[in-house]
N, C-alpha and C positions, 0 to 999 in steps of 0.2 A: 835693498829690502830692504821692507817696512821693517822697525824694528820693532820687537818683544812689549818693550815698553809705551809706543807709540798704541801700539794692536789693543792693550792691555783700558788706557787710555780712552782712544778713540769709540770704542765701543761696551762702559763703563764696565770690563771685566774685574772677577773679584783675585783673580791671585790670573799670572801668565803664564799664558800656552806654551806645554813645549811644543814644537813643528821638526817633523819628520819628511824626510824622500814620499819614503813610502806609504806604503797601507798598513801594510805587513806588521812590519816594525814598529806604526804607529796604533793598531790593536792587540800586538805584541804587551804595550808598556803599558796602553789603558785596562788590563786585561790585570795586570800582575799588580794594578795601582791595592793602594790596601781604602783606596773611596773611590766611589760610583764616579768615572772618566770618562767621555765619549771623545771621537773621532770626526771635529768637522771640517769639512773639505774648504779652508785657506782662500784667504780673496790672494794669494802675494804668488801660487802654485803650492806651500806645500799641506799637507793632512796637521790637523792642530789639535791636540790631547789636551780635553777643559776639565775641569770637574761638570756637574754634573748641570748642576746651575747656572756658569756658564754658557754650554752651549747649551739650557733652553734662552737666553739672554740673546745668544749669534744666530739661532735660527726666527730670534722674531724681529734682529734683523735683517733676514731675507738669506742666510749660508745654508747649508745644505750635512743634515749627518752622509758622516759617509758611511758604508754599506759594505 
């Protein structure tokens, strides 16, 4: 499994992503955060919850926002 620190470094993220195996849990975590967060389909089979600016970086790199 890819480590969180290597994901952060590889994609130039500001913060470490939170990883979830379940979309509902990821959305719940994102919705209960104090700042705006998005759920992104990660490349390691997990859903990544990242801040909005990191989500924009990941979308630019080819990732998709989970719906």
